[in-house]
N, C-alpha and C positions, 0 to 999 in steps of 0.2 A: 191423414195426413194433409197438412194446411194449404191453403192456397197460392202461399207464397214457395212451399216446399214442391209444389205440382210445377210450379213455371222455373225451379232448376232442375227439373229433373231429366228434363230430354238432351238432344246430341247438342253439338255445337251451335248450328243454326239456329237451335230453338232459344239456347244460353244468350246468344247476339240479340235475337228480336228480344228479350228479356230486360237485358241492358239497354240497346237502346230507347225503349220504353219508358223503363228507368231515367235514361241522360234526359229525353223531352220532357217527362214529370219535373225533373230539378229545374231544368232549365226555365220551363213555361210558370213553374212558381218562384223565380226568382225573377223572373219580369213581372208577374202578377205585383208580387209586393212592393219591389222598387215604384212601377210606376203608381200605385195607389200612397204611396208615400210624396212622389212626386205631383202625382196632377192633386192633391190634397191640398200640400204646398203652395200648387201654382193657381189654384181659385184663389184662395187665401191670400196670397201674395197680389196676384193682378188687381183687385178688387182694391185692396188697399192702397197700391202703390196709385193706381187711376186716382183714387179720391182725393190723394194727399197732391196730387199734381194737379188737379184744377182747382182743388182749394188755396193754392199757392199764391201769393198779390205780383212775383215776378218768375221770370225763367230762370233765375239763378235758384232761388229757395226752391224750387220748382222740382229743380234738378236733385239738389242737396237732398229732399225730402225724398224724392225718389230713390236716391242710392241709400238710405237706409230703410226704407221699409221694402223693396224690391228683396226680399230672399231667395226668390226660386231664377230672379237676374232673366226676366224676361220684359219686362219694363224699359228700365235701362237701356236697352240698347236701341231700343226705338227714339226715345228721348235724344239720346248720344248722335243717331243717325241724322236726327229734326234739324239739332247743335251744325253739325257737321257738314251741313245743305247749301250754307256760306262758300262760295267759291274765293280762293285762296289767292287767285290772279294767274295763278297758272291754266295755259291755252291745253288743256288735256282736251281729248275727248270726250269725257266725262262734262266737264265746263262748258263745253262749247253746247251744250245741246240745251242750256238754259237753266232756269233753277228750278223753276215746277216738275221737270222731267227728272232733275238731279236730287231732288228731294224725293220723288216719288220713287227713283230707284233704291235709293237708301233706306227707306222705308223699306221697301218689298223685299230687299235681301236680308233686312232684320229682323223680318215676318217669318222669310222662308228659315231662318237657324230657327227660330222659336219654334215654327210647328215642325221643324226638325228636332227636335227634344223632344216635345210630345208624343211624338207618333214614334219615337223609336220604342223598338218591341214589340209593335204591333205583326208586323211583319211575320215573328218569332210565333204570334202566338197564333196565326193565321195557319201557319205552315204544320202547326202542332195538330192544332184541331181539324186540318183537313188531311192530314196523314198517318196519326195515330191508329185509327180503326183499322185502316188496309194492313199496316204493321201487325197489328194484333191478328189479324185475320190470314196474315199468311203465315205467323206460328200455330193457329187452327190448322190450319187445313195440312201443314208438316207435320205437327201432332196428331193428328186423326189419318195423315197416309202412312206415317210409322207404326200407329196400333194397328191399322188394317193388316199391313206385311205381314206385323208380328203373328197377329192371331192366324193368319192364312199358313202362314211357316208350320202353326200346330196344327192343323188340319180340322181342327171343330171349333166351329163358331157358336157361342153361348151369348142369348141377353146380358148376361153377367158380365162374359167380359168384354162385350161390345161397348156397355156405360160407364164403364170404370174410365179405359183409356181415353175414350170422346168426349167424356165430360173434362177430363182431365185438358186435355187440348183446348177444350171452349174459353178456358179459363185466359187463355190469350186474347182472346175477344172480350173478353168483359175488360182484360187489364186496357187496352187500346181504346178501351170506349170510356174508361176511368181516367186516361191521361187527356183525353180529347175534349168529353165536356167541359170542363174547368176553363181550357184554355179559349173555347169556344165563346163559352158564357163572358169570360173574360175580357176577351175580344170585341165584344161588343156592346159592355159596361163601361169598359175604358176609352174606348174610342168617343162614346159620345161623350166622355165627362172631357177628354182632348179637345173635342167639336166646340164642346161651349167656352171652353178656353180660349181656344185659336179664335172667336167671334167674337172675343170681348177684345183681343189684341187688335183683330183689325178692325172694330169699330174705334179703338184708340188711335190707330194709326192713322186712320183717315180725317178722324176731327182733331188731329194736333197738324195735320199735313194743312188744313182748312184755316185753321188758327194761325200758321204759319206765315203763310201766303195771305191770310187777308188782312193782319196784323201790322202795323206800319212798325218795321225795324224787326218785327217776328221776334227769334231767337238770340239776332243780336245783341240783346239786352245782359246776356249770358257772356256776353265777352270783353 
C-alpha cells in the first residue's frame, strides 16, 4: 500500500486532517509561486524605474519614463505622491500641516501600500509553517490511538501487528513536515527579497523628498 493510500484509509478525522494538509500545501505553493513572480518583477522594475527617474532631464520626463518602466507599479505611486504634495489652496488639515509634513505623509502612505503588496502572503506562509506539523501530529496521534484500540480488541498484540498500523499513522507526521518545510523556507527567502525591495523604495522616497524640498519649484515643473 502506498503512502497516499495510507493517508486516506483512516476514519473521518484522519481524512479531514489529510484534506487540511492538502489545502495548506496547495495554498502555500500558490503563494510561493505568485510571490516569486512578483518579487522578481519588482526587483527589476524598481531598479529600472529609479534609474530612469534620476537620469531624466526634468520632472515631467521623469514621470513619463517611470510610467513606462515601472511594470510592478511600486515607484510610480511615490512619484505621484511627490507631485501631489503641492497644496491646491484648500485649507484642509493636511494642507495646514505644511509642505514638508504633507510630502512626508503622502510618501509614507504610498510606501505603506507598496510594502503591503510586497508582504502579501507572508502571514499565510508563516501560519502554514507553524501549524502544519501539529496538524500532522494530530493525525498521527489519532491514528496510533485507533490502531492500539483495534489491537487491544483482538486480545493479542505482536510486533508485526503493531508496526504496520503505527507506521501508517506516522505518515501523517511526515506529511505535516512535508507541508511545513517549504512554507518556512519560502517565508525566509521571500521575506528577505521583499525586504531588499522595500529598502530600495524607502531610499528612493527619502531621496525624492529631499530633492523636492531643496530644489526651487520642485515637482511643480510637471504642472
